[in-house]
C-alpha positions as CSV (number, residue, x, y, z in Angstrom):
1,M,-0.5,37.4,-17.0
2,Q,-3.9,39.0,-17.5
3,T,-4.5,36.7,-20.5
4,M,-3.7,33.6,-18.5
5,K,-6.0,34.8,-15.7
6,T,-8.9,35.3,-18.2
7,L,-8.3,31.9,-19.7
8,K,-8.3,30.3,-16.3
9,N,-11.7,31.9,-15.5
10,I,-13.2,30.7,-18.7
11,I,-12.0,27.1,-18.1
12,I,-13.5,27.3,-14.5
13,T,-16.8,28.6,-15.8
14,V,-17.0,25.9,-18.5
15,F,-16.1,23.2,-15.9
16,F,-18.9,24.2,-13.5
17,A,-21.4,24.6,-16.4
18,L,-20.6,21.0,-17.4
19,L,-20.8,19.9,-13.8
20,I,-24.3,21.2,-13.5
21,G,-25.3,19.8,-16.8
22,F,-24.0,16.3,-15.9
23,S,-25.6,16.4,-12.4
24,T,-29.0,17.3,-13.8
25,F,-29.0,15.5,-17.1
26,G,-30.4,12.3,-15.8
27,Q,-33.2,14.1,-14.0
28,N,-34.5,16.3,-16.7
29,A,-36.3,13.7,-18.8
30,N,-38.8,12.9,-16.0
31,K,-38.1,15.8,-13.6
32,P,-41.2,16.7,-11.7
33,M,-42.5,20.3,-12.0
34,V,-41.0,22.6,-9.3
35,V,-43.4,24.5,-7.2
36,I,-41.5,27.4,-5.5
37,A,-43.1,29.6,-2.8
38,Y,-41.6,32.9,-1.8
39,Y,-42.3,33.4,1.9
40,M,-41.9,36.5,4.1
41,G,-43.4,35.2,7.4
42,D,-41.7,34.6,10.7
43,G,-42.2,30.9,10.5
44,S,-44.8,30.7,13.3
45,N,-47.6,29.8,10.8
46,I,-45.7,27.7,8.3
47,N,-47.3,24.4,9.4
48,Q,-50.7,25.8,8.4
49,Y,-49.8,25.6,4.8
50,K,-49.5,22.5,2.5
51,T,-45.8,22.6,2.3
52,E,-45.8,19.0,1.1
53,Y,-47.1,20.5,-2.2
54,L,-43.9,22.6,-2.5
55,T,-40.4,21.7,-3.8
56,H,-38.8,24.9,-2.6
57,I,-39.4,27.7,-0.1
58,I,-37.5,30.9,-0.7
59,Y,-37.1,32.9,2.5
60,S,-37.5,36.6,1.6
61,F,-35.5,38.7,2.2
62,L,-32.0,38.9,3.6
63,H,-29.7,41.9,2.8
64,L,-26.2,43.2,2.5
65,K,-24.2,44.7,5.3
66,G,-21.1,46.0,3.6
67,N,-20.1,43.2,1.2
68,N,-21.6,40.5,3.4
69,F,-24.9,38.6,3.2
70,V,-26.4,38.8,6.6
71,V,-29.4,37.6,8.7
72,D,-30.8,40.9,9.8
73,N,-32.3,39.9,13.2
74,S,-33.4,37.1,15.5
75,V,-36.8,36.9,13.8
76,D,-35.2,36.1,10.5
77,S,-32.9,33.6,12.2
78,L,-35.8,31.8,13.9
79,A,-37.9,31.8,10.7
80,I,-35.1,30.2,8.6
81,T,-34.6,27.6,11.4
82,K,-38.3,26.7,11.3
83,L,-38.3,26.4,7.5
84,V,-35.2,24.1,7.5
85,A,-36.9,22.0,10.2
86,L,-39.6,21.1,7.6
87,K,-37.0,19.0,5.9
88,K,-37.3,16.4,8.7
89,T,-40.7,15.4,7.4
90,N,-40.1,16.4,3.8
91,P,-36.5,15.7,3.0
92,K,-36.9,16.7,-0.7
93,L,-38.0,20.2,0.2
94,K,-35.3,22.9,-0.6
95,I,-35.0,25.9,1.6
96,I,-33.4,28.8,-0.3
97,L,-32.3,32.2,1.1
98,S,-32.9,35.3,-1.0
99,L,-31.1,38.5,-1.3
100,G,-32.8,41.8,-2.0
101,G,-36.3,42.2,-3.3
102,W,-37.9,45.5,-4.4
103,G,-36.0,48.2,-2.5
104,G,-33.9,45.5,-0.7
105,C,-30.5,46.0,-2.3
106,P,-29.7,49.6,-2.7
107,S,-25.9,48.8,-2.7
108,C,-26.0,45.9,-5.2
109,T,-24.5,47.9,-8.0
110,D,-21.7,49.2,-5.8
111,V,-20.9,45.9,-4.1
112,F,-20.9,43.8,-7.2
113,S,-19.0,46.2,-9.3
114,S,-15.7,44.8,-7.9
115,E,-14.4,41.2,-7.9
116,K,-13.5,41.7,-4.3
117,G,-17.1,42.6,-3.3
118,A,-18.5,39.6,-5.3
119,K,-16.0,37.2,-3.6
120,E,-16.6,38.4,-0.1
121,F,-20.4,38.2,-0.7
122,S,-20.1,34.7,-2.1
123,Q,-18.1,33.5,0.9
124,S,-20.6,35.0,3.3
125,V,-23.4,33.3,1.5
126,L,-21.6,29.9,1.8
127,S,-21.1,30.5,5.5
128,L,-24.9,31.2,6.1
129,L,-25.9,28.2,4.0
130,E,-23.6,26.0,6.1
131,T,-24.7,27.5,9.4
132,Y,-28.4,27.1,8.7
133,R,-28.2,24.0,6.6
134,A,-30.1,25.7,3.8
135,D,-30.0,24.6,0.2
136,G,-29.1,27.6,-1.9
137,L,-29.3,31.2,-2.9
138,D,-31.9,33.2,-5.0
139,L,-30.6,36.6,-6.2
140,D,-33.4,39.2,-6.3
141,W,-31.4,42.2,-7.5
142,E,-34.0,44.6,-8.9
143,Y,-32.5,45.4,-11.4
144,P,-29.1,45.2,-13.0
145,A,-28.3,47.9,-15.6
146,I,-31.7,49.5,-15.6
147,A,-33.6,52.0,-13.4
148,S,-35.7,50.5,-10.6
149,N,-36.4,51.9,-7.2
150,P,-36.1,55.7,-7.4
151,G,-32.7,56.9,-6.1
152,F,-31.0,53.5,-6.5
153,S,-27.8,53.6,-8.5
154,F,-27.4,51.5,-11.7
155,K,-25.0,51.4,-14.6
156,P,-24.7,49.5,-17.9
157,E,-21.7,47.5,-16.5
158,D,-24.1,45.8,-14.0
159,K,-25.0,43.4,-16.8
160,Q,-21.4,42.0,-17.0
161,N,-20.9,42.3,-13.2
162,F,-24.0,40.1,-12.7
163,T,-22.4,37.4,-14.9
164,R,-19.2,37.6,-12.9
165,L,-21.1,37.4,-9.6
166,I,-23.0,34.3,-10.8
167,N,-19.6,32.8,-11.9
168,I,-18.0,33.4,-8.5
169,L,-21.0,32.1,-6.7
170,R,-21.0,28.9,-8.7
171,Q,-17.3,28.4,-8.1
172,T,-17.9,28.9,-4.4
173,F,-20.9,26.6,-4.2
174,G,-19.7,23.9,-6.5
175,S,-22.6,21.6,-7.2
176,K,-23.7,21.3,-3.6
177,Y,-26.0,24.3,-3.4
178,E,-28.7,25.6,-5.8
179,L,-28.4,29.0,-7.4
180,S,-31.2,30.9,-9.0
181,F,-32.2,34.5,-9.7
182,A,-35.4,36.4,-10.0
183,A,-35.9,38.1,-13.4
184,G,-38.2,40.8,-14.5
185,G,-40.9,39.7,-16.9
186,F,-40.8,42.9,-18.9
187,K,-38.9,43.6,-22.1
188,E,-36.4,46.2,-20.8
189,F,-35.1,43.7,-18.3
190,L,-35.1,40.9,-20.8
191,D,-33.1,43.0,-23.3
192,K,-30.7,44.9,-21.0
193,S,-30.1,43.3,-17.6
194,I,-28.7,39.7,-18.2
195,E,-26.1,38.1,-20.4
196,W,-28.4,35.1,-20.8
197,Q,-26.1,32.9,-22.8
198,Q,-23.3,33.2,-20.2
199,V,-25.5,33.1,-17.0
200,M,-27.9,30.3,-17.7
201,P,-25.4,27.4,-17.8
202,M,-24.3,28.3,-14.2
203,V,-27.8,28.5,-12.5
204,D,-30.4,26.0,-11.7
205,Y,-33.4,28.2,-12.4
206,V,-34.5,31.6,-13.5
207,N,-37.6,32.7,-11.5
208,M,-39.5,34.9,-14.0
209,M,-41.5,37.6,-12.2
210,T,-44.3,37.4,-14.8
211,Y,-46.4,39.6,-12.5
212,D,-46.3,43.3,-11.8
213,L,-46.6,43.8,-15.5
214,V,-48.6,46.7,-14.4
215,N,-47.2,48.2,-11.2
216,G,-47.2,51.0,-8.7
217,Y,-45.8,53.4,-11.3
218,S,-48.3,52.5,-14.1
219,K,-50.6,55.3,-15.3
220,K,-53.2,53.0,-16.7
221,T,-54.8,49.7,-15.8
222,G,-53.9,46.4,-17.5
223,H,-53.2,42.8,-16.5
224,L,-51.0,42.3,-13.5
225,T,-50.0,38.8,-14.7
226,S,-51.6,37.7,-17.9
227,L,-50.8,34.4,-19.6
228,Y,-50.9,35.8,-23.2
229,S,-50.3,39.2,-24.8
230,T,-53.1,41.2,-26.3
231,S,-53.3,44.1,-28.8
232,Q,-53.3,46.5,-25.8
233,Q,-50.5,44.8,-23.7
234,Q,-47.5,43.1,-25.2
235,E,-45.9,41.9,-21.9
236,S,-47.2,38.6,-20.6
237,T,-46.1,35.3,-19.3
238,D,-46.0,33.8,-22.8
239,F,-44.1,36.9,-24.2
240,A,-41.3,36.4,-21.6
241,V,-41.1,32.6,-22.2
242,M,-41.1,33.0,-26.0
243,Y,-38.4,35.6,-25.7
244,L,-36.2,33.4,-23.7
245,D,-36.8,30.4,-25.9
246,S,-35.9,32.5,-29.0
247,I,-32.4,33.2,-27.6
248,G,-31.7,29.6,-26.5
249,V,-32.5,29.7,-22.8
250,P,-33.2,26.1,-21.7
251,M,-36.9,25.8,-21.1
252,D,-36.4,23.3,-18.3
253,K,-34.7,26.1,-16.2
254,V,-37.5,28.6,-16.7
255,V,-39.9,29.1,-13.8
256,V,-43.1,31.1,-14.3
257,G,-44.4,33.5,-11.7
258,L,-47.9,33.7,-10.3
259,A,-49.4,36.5,-8.2
260,F,-51.2,35.6,-4.9
261,Y,-52.3,39.2,-4.6
262,A,-54.2,41.9,-6.5
263,R,-53.1,45.4,-7.5
264,I,-55.8,48.0,-7.2
265,F,-56.3,51.2,-9.2
266,S,-58.6,54.1,-8.3
267,G,-60.1,56.8,-10.5
268,V,-60.8,54.4,-13.3
269,E,-63.6,55.2,-15.8
270,P,-66.0,52.4,-16.7
271,E,-65.1,52.0,-20.4
272,N,-64.2,48.4,-21.1
273,N,-65.1,47.7,-17.5
274,G,-62.0,49.6,-16.4
275,L,-59.5,47.6,-18.4
276,Y,-56.7,49.6,-20.2
277,Q,-58.0,52.9,-18.8
278,K,-56.2,55.7,-17.0
279,G,-55.9,55.1,-13.3
280,K,-53.7,55.5,-10.2
281,F,-52.3,52.6,-8.2
282,S,-53.9,52.6,-4.8
283,G,-53.0,49.4,-3.0
284,Y,-52.8,45.6,-2.7
285,E,-55.0,42.8,-1.5
286,N,-54.0,39.2,-0.7
287,Y,-55.8,36.4,-2.4
288,K,-57.1,35.1,0.9
289,D,-59.1,38.3,1.3
290,F,-60.6,38.6,-2.2
291,D,-63.9,37.2,-1.2
292,K,-64.4,39.9,1.4
293,K,-63.0,42.7,-0.7
294,F,-64.1,42.1,-4.3
295,N,-67.6,40.8,-3.8
296,A,-70.9,41.8,-5.4
297,E,-72.2,43.3,-2.2
298,S,-69.3,45.8,-2.3
299,G,-70.1,46.7,-5.9
300,Y,-67.6,44.6,-7.8
301,L,-68.3,42.6,-10.9
302,H,-65.7,40.0,-12.1
303,Y,-64.6,39.6,-15.7
304,W,-62.5,37.2,-17.8
305,D,-60.2,38.3,-20.7
306,A,-60.3,35.3,-23.0
307,S,-57.4,36.5,-25.1
308,A,-55.1,37.2,-22.1
309,K,-56.4,34.3,-20.1
310,A,-56.6,36.7,-17.2
311,P,-59.3,37.8,-14.7
312,Y,-60.1,41.3,-13.3
313,A,-62.7,43.0,-11.3
314,Y,-64.3,46.5,-11.5
315,N,-66.4,48.6,-9.2
316,K,-68.4,51.1,-11.2
317,E,-69.7,53.0,-8.1
318,T,-66.2,53.6,-6.7
319,K,-64.4,53.6,-10.1
320,T,-62.0,51.0,-8.7
321,F,-60.2,48.3,-10.8
322,A,-58.4,45.2,-9.5
323,T,-56.1,42.9,-11.5
324,F,-54.9,39.5,-10.1
325,D,-54.6,35.8,-10.6
326,N,-57.4,33.4,-9.6
327,L,-58.1,29.7,-9.6
328,R,-58.9,29.8,-13.4
329,S,-55.8,31.7,-14.5
330,V,-53.6,29.6,-12.2
331,Y,-55.0,26.5,-13.8
332,Y,-54.2,27.7,-17.3
333,K,-50.7,28.8,-16.3
334,T,-49.9,25.5,-14.7
335,K,-51.1,23.6,-17.8
336,Y,-49.1,26.0,-19.9
337,V,-45.9,25.2,-17.9
338,K,-46.5,21.5,-18.4
339,T,-47.3,21.7,-22.1
340,R,-44.2,23.9,-22.7
341,K,-42.1,21.6,-20.5
342,L,-40.9,24.5,-18.4
343,A,-39.3,23.9,-15.0
344,G,-42.4,24.9,-13.0
345,V,-44.1,27.7,-11.2
346,M,-43.2,30.1,-8.4
347,F,-45.4,32.6,-6.6
348,W,-45.4,35.6,-4.5
349,E,-46.2,35.0,-1.7
350,L,-47.2,32.0,0.4
351,S,-49.0,33.8,3.3
352,G,-51.3,35.5,0.8
353,D,-53.1,32.2,0.0
354,K,-56.1,30.6,1.5
355,L,-55.5,27.7,3.9
356,S,-57.9,25.5,2.0
357,G,-59.2,25.7,-1.6
358,G,-56.6,28.2,-2.5
359,L,-54.2,28.8,-5.4
360,L,-51.6,26.3,-4.1
361,D,-54.3,23.6,-4.2
362,M,-55.0,24.5,-7.8
363,I,-51.3,24.3,-8.8
364,H,-51.2,20.9,-7.2
365,E,-54.3,19.6,-8.9
366,A,-53.4,21.1,-12.4
367,G,-49.9,19.9,-12.1
368,K,-50.7,16.2,-11.7
369,D,-49.1,14.2,-14.5
370,N,-52.2,12.1,-15.0
371,E,-54.3,15.0,-16.2
């Protein structure tokens, strides 16, 4: 009986993998680059942004209540409603609901450790998608099978349980709704968290978090979100992409992440203008505020790492280091995506951008097919 059940599950998995393949096959040859914005706002300011430049908005984040995917409050409900309303003037825009985020799914390991939990979750997701007329789910479980937020449980079996979860979600969704997941851009995640060969046929995209390559736990500075690796820092956008390519992940499902924020480190000595030096994470800054924060009057000088294709800034007086994306690095990354024929770009987070002349404008310009 168990053998027959296993065989049935394999057949169902293959069927839906083929279904996705057939439904997207005709699009892939000339498929436009996806531009995916994660968004945490309440929806009241959404019309300020050039959402016509976007293919997807991922509302971040909803959470688990027991085994169920829930809208936490009336603010979330209204925000989703406002996002879905954008489809009236931009019918091609996809509104995706996201589970989790950093610190947002402390019970993921427990809930998804059982088939019952995964099935109840999947049915609750379907119910929300139908209720709000949204277009899919993005799983942001940080992270299966490896340590993440201090105190969160994890276990090696998360890796296989994630595959089962994706399988159940795809069976529940059929081909009507999109399914993606956010993936760490660092080697431990790439090696240990995902059964790539089993998972990728069942999803539309993997949203690579090729940022936070230095993070709040880092003891030295480096590049938050470099395009290329250097002798001092292996992890980079290109490193993650090449890793996935080497194990056969379809490049037209890989989405590269951009940072619309800076990470700031204090207590950084001036050697190498603060890059790759000891330091302590001390905060964030949104891109829209860079001009006010990281300017010459405040003591900051800006630098460009030609090897990494990444910018940074250093204040010698206050021994403060900042690492981020800017217009130049976003241009190079967008061109990289087009050259490598990747699915597109995503970024964290829309409300961090300038309303004019910002990073989304650069993605749009660099992504034009005639350039």
